[in-house]
C-alpha positions, 0 to 999 in steps of 0.5 A: 444568633440572628444578630451575629449572622446579620453583623449587628452583634453588640460586643460590650453590654451592661451587666445584669443586675439581680436583687439577690446574689445569694439566698440564705434561709433558716425555716421551721419544719413544715414552713415554706418560703416565697420570695422575689428575684428582681432582674434588670440591666445596668443601663436600664435597657430591656432584658429578656431571658429564661430562669431555671433551677437545678433543685426540685424544691426550688419552684419558679412561678414562671421561667421567662422574663422580658422588660426593663424591670422583671420580677420572678417569684420563687418558692421553697418547698420543705415538705417532708424535711426535718430539723437538720436537713438542708436544701442547696441549689441554684437559680440560674438567670440566663439573659441576653446580657449574661448568665448569673446564678443565685445560690440558694441555701435553706436550713431546716430548724426546729421551731423556736417559740418566744413567749413574753420575751423568753425563747423556749427551747426546752422543758427547763425553759418552760418551767423557768417561764412558769415560775416567773409568769404562770399566765404566759406559761399557761398560754403556751401550754395550751398550744400545739407548739408545746405538744411538739416540744414535749414530744421531743423532750419527754415523749413519755409524758405525752399521756399526762399532757393529753389528759391535762390539756383536755378542754376546759384547761385551767391553771390548776391543770398546768399546776398538776402537770408541773408537779407530776413532772417533778419540776416543782413541789405541790403548793401547800398552805400554812398559817401562824394563827392557832387552830382555835381562837377565843374572842370577846367582842362588844361591836362588829369586828374585822379580823385577818387570817394570814395564809402562806404558800410554800412555793410558786405555782397556782393556788385555788382555795375555797373558803367556807364559814360556819356560824351565822355571825361570821362572814368572809369577803372572798370565798374563792381565792387564786394565786393572783390574790396573793401578795408574794407568798402571803394572802390575808383572809379577811373575815367579819364578826357580826356582834349583833348576831351573837346571843347569850353564852359562847358561840362557836364558828369555823373558817375552813380553807380547802386547797386541793386535798389540803384542808385547814380549819380554824375554830373561833369561840366568840362571846358577846361582852354585853350579854355575857353576865346575864347569859352566864346566870341563865346558863347556871339556872338551866344547868341546875334544873337539868341536874334536879330532873336527872337526879329524879330519873336516876332515883326512879331507875335505881341508878342512884340511891336515896341518900345521894339523890337527896343530897344532890337535889338539895345542893342543886336547889341551893345553887339554883337559888344562888343563880337567881332562880324563881323563888316560888320553885325554890320554896316549893322544892325545899318543902318537897324535899322536907316532906319526902324526908319525913320532916313534916314540920320543916316542910309546913314551915317552908310552905307557909312562906308560899301561903303568905305570898300567893302572888308567887304562884303565877303559873298553873304548875306552881299552883298545882305543886302548892296544892299537892304539897298542902294536901300532903302536909294537911294544910287546909286543902281537902282531897276532894278540893284538891282533885277538883282544882287539879282537874281545872289546872290540867284543862288549862295546861293540857301539855303539862305532864307535871300536873297530870302526874300530881292528879294521878298520885292524888286520885285513887281512881287513876291507880285502878286503871293502867289503861286510863293512865296510858291513854292520858299520857298519850294525849298529853304527848300529843298535846306537845309534852316531851317530858322525860317524866312522862316517858319514865312513868309510861315505860314503868307502866308497860314494864308492869304489864306488857300487854298494855303495849297494844300498838306501835305509835309515835308515843310508844316509840318514844317511850321504848326509846327512853326505856332502852336509853335508860336501860330499863327495857325488858326482854318481854317488852322488847318481844311485845314490841317486835310482835306489834311491828307486824302491823306496820306497813312501812319501815321506821328508823326509830323502831329499827333502832329499838329492835336492833339495840334491844336484840343486842341485850336480849337476842331472840328469834322473834326479835330477829325475825321482826327486824328482818321483816321491818327492813324489808318494808323499806329499802331491804337491799342496803348493805348495813342490813346484811348482818341481820339477814345473815343472822336470820339465815344462820338461825334458819328463820323462814321469811319470804325473799330472805335468801334473795336479800341476803345475796343482794346485801352481801358485800363483794368482799365476802369470802366465807363459804355461803350457808348450806341453805343459801347454796341449795336454794339458789342451785334450784331457784335463781331469779336474782339479777345477773350481778347478784348471780355473779356474786354467788358464783364468785363466792362458790369459785373462791371456796371451791377448794373448801366445797368442791361439791357445790362448785361442781353442781354449780359449774354448768350454770356458771359456764352458761351464765359466763358465756351470756354475760361476756356477750353483754360486756358485764364486768366487776370483781365477781364477773372477773372471777367467772371469766378467769375461771370459765372463759375459753379461747374464742372460736369466732370473731364475735366471741373474740370481740366480746372477750377483748371488750373486758380484757385488761379491766382494772378497778379504781377506788378513790376516797375523795367523794368529790371525784366523779370520773376517772380519765385514762390516757394512753400515750398511743391513743388519739383520745382519752377514755372517761369512766364514771365513778360509782360508789367511789369506784370505777372499772377501767381498762389499762392496756399498757404500763405507760397509761396515765390515770387522772381523776376529775371532780364535779367542777371538771378539774383534773388531778394527776398527783394531788389526788390519789387512787388505788388500782387493782387488776381484775382480768388480764390474760395474755393467752386470751389476748393473743387468741382474740388478736387472731381474728383481726377484730376492731379493738384498739386497746387489744391491738395496743397491748399486742403490739406494745406501747414503746418502740423497744417492745415492738418485735415484728414476726411473720406471725404477728405482722397483721397486728401491726398492719392493722394498728397502722390503719387504726385511726384511734391511735395517735399519729405519733404511735402510728408513725412508730408502727409504720417505721417498724413495718418499713424496717421489717419489709426491707429486712424480709424482701422475699416473704410473701407477706411483704410483697402483699403489704407493699401492694396495699401500702399507704404511700403518703402515710408511710413517706411522712414517717420515713420517706427514704425507706418507703421509696426504697421499698417501692423501688425494690418491688418495682412500684416505680410510679408510686415511688416517683410520686413520693419523690415529687411530693416529698423530695429525694434528699438522702435517698441512696443514689443507686435507688434513685438511678434505678427509679429514674431509669425505670420512669424514663422507659415507663414514660417512653422518653416523653418530657416530664419536669420532675423526671428531668430534676431526678435524672439530672440529680443522679447524673450529678451524683455520678451514676448514669447510663445511656438511657438517663443520658439520652433523656437529659440530652433531649430535654435538659436545659440548665446553666451552661456549666451544667449542660457542658458537664452533661455533654462531657458525660455523653461524649464518653458514651459516643452517643449522638449529641447534636441536639444538646450541642446545639442548645449549648452553642445557641445559649452560649451565644445568647448569654455571651458565655464561652463554656468549657469545651466549646470548640470541641462541641462545635467541632463535634457538631460540625462533624454531625452535619449541624445546621449551617446558620448555627455553625456560622453564628458560633464561628462568628462568636468565637471570632469575636472572642478571639479578636476582641478579647484574645481568647484562644482559638484552635487552628481547626476553628480557623480552618473551618472559617477558611473553608467557609470563606472559600465555600462562599459563606457570608462571613462577618467582617469580624471573622476576616479580622480574626483570620488576619490576626491569626495569620499575623501570629504565625511564624511563617505563612504558606503561599496561599496564606500570604495571598489570603493575608494580602487580600484581607489587608488590602480590603481592610486598608480600603475600609480604613481599618488599620490595627497594630497587629498588622505590623506582625505580618511579614514585611513584604506584605505590609510595605505597600501599606506604609505600616512598617513606618508607623507607630500604633497607639491602641486603646480599648474602651466602650464602643460609644466612648469618645477618646482623645489622645494628648501627646508631645515629642521631646522637641516640644513643650506644649501638648497636642490633642487629637481624637482617636478613631474607633476602628472596631467595637471600641478599639481606638487607634492612632498612628504616629511617625517617630524618627530614630531617637525621637520620644513621645509622651502621651495620655488619653482622656475618654468619655462614656456612659459611666463618666469621664476618665484619664490614663496615666502618661506613657512614653514611646520612642524609636530606639535600637538598630533601624530596620534595613530598607529603602523607604524614605522613612527607613533611609532617614532613620539610617542616616540619623543612626549613622550620624549618632554613631559617628559613621559618616560613610554610612550616613552618606550612603543612606543620604545618596539613596534617599536623593535618588529615590526623591528624584525618581519620585519627582520625575515619575509621579505627580502629587495627587492632592494637597494633603500628599503635597503637605506630607512631602513638604514635611518629609523634605523639612525633616531631611 
C-alpha cells in the first residue's frame, strides 16, 4: 500500500510457486500427519506473506514467512475421528505476489495390516494366513491390531481372545482360538501301524512309527516310552517337525538290554486330550531257546507247589493231586529239570501212594549217585525219604543230620518242615513250632508252605496268635487269600490290633476283607480304631464309620470322623445319634458343620423336627460364614436358605462376594487352574483347581471358561469341564446393588453384558454411572455404558439426576465414546467452557450446527469478545453453515483473517445486519492490495468504507489500486469510483499518475463530456503529452480536444508485454518490399506504443519481436490500412487524404477544392511561422514530397 501511495507499484509480478496445490491423504484412526509446504517466487525473488487455514484440524507451525524460499510446516490432527470421517479444508497462502489456496482432503480409514505380504482386512483373511503360515499368524495374533480387528469383526469372541492372549502366549493358544471359533477342526493324529507289534531281534534295531495329522494347524505331541530296551530320538514334537501331514517317530530297540523270554514295551503319544498307545512284544532270538526251557521248568515247579497247597487246603482231592503232580514232574524232567529233584520227587510220590518198593527202587538211584545231592535241601530230602523207607538211616541220625543242615540253611523252611515231621518233640509244642517258623521268616524265608503250616497252627489254637507282627500279618494274609481264615482267628487278630500304635495297611486289608466274610462288631470296632491311628479323614473310610454308627458302637471321635469323611453328595438323612450329638456338641470345623447343616436342609421335609432344632444355630453360622466369604456346595445350600436382604454396606459386600458362584469339575488331573474371562472385564480371573474342582463366579452368559495345565497351556474346547451353578439370587443381587458397593462382578450382572441388555431407568441409573467409573471393566464395555448414559441424559433432560450427572461428567472419557452427544449435552445444560474444550480437543465434525452456534455465541460473551484462535475457527464454521447472529458476526468482524473470498463472504453477511464494518473492510482492502486481488464487492466495500470516514491513505491507496486494474486490465469501474477520484483530485490529494490516466481513459469512453469534463480531459491530455505519454485511447476523445495534439492523424500500434521487455516493431507498406525495424516505446508498465501516418488507400504489414525474462518471442504478421471515407477536416493530413479519395473516386472537382485549401494553408504557414528545428524541417519536406 505504501508502494501505491509512493508511485512504486509493480504491476506485473511473477507467479507464486507452491510445492503442493492439493493434499489428499488417507490416514488410519488415531494417526496424525505432519507435512511441509514450500513457498517461492517464479523468478526467485524474496516473497513475504502470511498463511492461514480455515479448518480447526489443520494446524500451522507458523503463520508468517519471508525469503526467497520458505517452508511452512503443517499438521493434521485426527483426534476423535473414526473410520469413514473426512477432513476438508484449505491452507491459504497470502503473499505479496498473489493469494493461492492449497486444498486439503483427509479420509480416515480403518487400519490395514500387511503380514507376510498378505493384507488382513477380516477374520477370514487371518484364517487364510494361519492355514499357510502359522508362525506369521501367531505374530499378528499377539498384537494389538488383531484385538482391534476382532473387536470389529466378532466382538463376542473378545473374552476368548482375552484368555488365550494372556502371556505366555503359545502356538497352542492360537490353535485353541481357531478351533473355538469354528474356523478349523482340531488336529487329530492317526497311524497305520497296529496297536500291538511282535518283533524278534538279533541286533540293535531302528524302527519308524508313522503318524498322520488330519488337518492344518499346530501340533505339540509328547512321546513317552516304557521298557528299558526302547529309546526315541525326540520326546517332544511340534508342527515344524512334520513333513506335510506326516511325521515318523523313530525309535531304537536295544537288543543287548533284552533278556530271556518275551519283553514288553510301549510307545505313548499324547497330543492334547488324544492319546495313542502302541504295544511292542520283543524277543531276543539269541536267548529265546534257553529262555523257553527255563520258563517251562519254572512253570512246572510252580504247578507242583500250587498242587500241594490246594491239597492241604482241600481245594483239590488226593487222586487229582497225585495225577497232576506226577505229570508236572515228568514235564519238569522233559524241560531239563534237575535230575536229583526229579528222582526225589518220584520217590516221594511212590511213598505217599504206599508203593514202597517202587519208592526204594527209585531212591536207590540217588544213593548210587551221591554227587547229585549238591545242596542241603536235596540232602535233607534224601535223608527224610531214606528214613521213611527204612533204608539204612536211623531216627536219631536223621534228627541230628537234619539239625546240621538247618543250621547251614536257616532260611529254608523245607528243612525245618522235615525236622518237625521227623522229630516228635516238635509235635508236642505248637509254640516252639511257631517260634521256629517266625525265625525262619525273619531269616528271609517267604515260602507259601511256611505260611500254610503257620496258619494251620493258628487255626488249631487261636490263642497262639499273641501279637501282630510282620510274620503274623503275612500268615493272616495267606490264610485270607486261600480262604482258610476263620471267624475266631479274625476276631483274635482284631483284638490284638488294640496294641498297635500306628496304622498298617496290610492289617487294614485283612480286617476289612475278613469282615466281609465274618461280620462282627468286634472286627468293625477294630477297623475303625485302626484307621483312626493313621489318616482317619480319608473318604474311603466313611463306610466303616457309617457301619459303626449304625451298629451303635461307641468310639471316641467316631461321630466327628463320620462327618469328616462323609461325601458332600450324601443325601440320606443323618443317623439319629449323629443329629442328636451335634445338636448339643459341635466342635467341627466350619466346612464340616456346613456339611451337617446342608444335609439337614436337604432332608427338612423328611425330618422337620431336626431342621427346626438346628435352625437357630444354622442362621448364626450362616451369618458368620458369609462375612468370611466361605463357599462350597454346602455353604451355598445354607445361603440359599437363610440369607436375607442386606441391611448395610458390609453385609451387602459379603453377599455380593459369593453370589453367582459355580462349581467347575474336570476329569483331567493335569488341569491346575480355571480361567474365567468376561468380555466386559479388563482382566481375567484365575481360580485354583483342588480335587479336580474349582469354585468360580460367572456374572453373565458371555463369559468364557478356559482350563490351564501345569505348563500354563490353556484350553478352550479341546479340554472339557462341567459347570454347575451353586448360588444365584436375582433379588439379593438387586438388594446388594442398592448400597453402591465396589463389586465389578455384581455391577456387570446388574447392568448387563450386552448393549441390548442395558435398560436404564431412574432407579438403576446409579449402577451404570458406577460402572462407567469402574476401572475393572474393559474400555469397550465402559464405552458402551457411557453411550447408554449419554442417550439417557439426552432423552431425560428435565430429571434432577441428569443435571447432577452432567455436573460430574468425565468430559474427555465420554467424548471419546460419543463426542457429538457429549458436547450437545454440555451445551444443553449451559456447560459452555467444558463443551468448548472438547471441540478444541476432538473437533466439531457432524455436531448439529444449531448446537455449535449456541456454543459459539455463549463463548464469545463469556470471553467478553477477546480474541481466541479456536473460538474464531468455531465462529467461522457456524457462519459458513449459514447460522449466525450479530454477536457472532461482530466477533468475526473484529478478528477474523482468512482468504479474501472468506472475508468478503463475511462482509456480505454483516452488510445485511447494517452493522459497522470499517475494520473488516479495511482488512479486506489492505489484503486485497497486498495479494493483488480484486475481490467481489470491492467497490461497494470501498464506497461503504468511505461513507464510514475510513482512513485517507487506505482510501487513496485502494482508489489507486482500482485505477491500475481499470487502466491496465480493463477491469470495470463504477462512475462512483471515478467521482471519488475526481473529488480527491479537486481536494488536492496526491494522486498517482495512473489515477489520472484511468480518469482520462474513463472520459474517453463517455459519449458526451460536460464542459467541466472537457476541461479535465484537456488538462490531463496536455500534461501527458508534455510527458510524451501517448495512447491509442486518445483517439476516442472528442476531436476538438485532440486536434491540437496531432492525434487524429496518427495510427497507434499498442502491445502489452512485461515491463522489463524489449519490443521491436517490423513493418513495411504496400509500396515497399523491405522490412523496417524500430523499437517501441514503453509508455507505461509494459504498454508499448508506436505511432504511424498512413494515407488513404495505404496498407502496412507489421509484426513484433520481444525479449523478456522468459526468453524471446514473435507475433503473427498483421495488416493495418487507411480505408473508408476520409474525415472532413482542414489539417494537411486530412486534406491530402481528401484529395486521394477524390481522385480515386474520379471526382476532380472535389480533389481540386481540397488541393486549393492545402496550398492556402501551406502558404499561410510559410509566411507566418518559422521552422523551429531540423526535425520539423525534415517532416515538412516529407509532406511536400507526398503532396
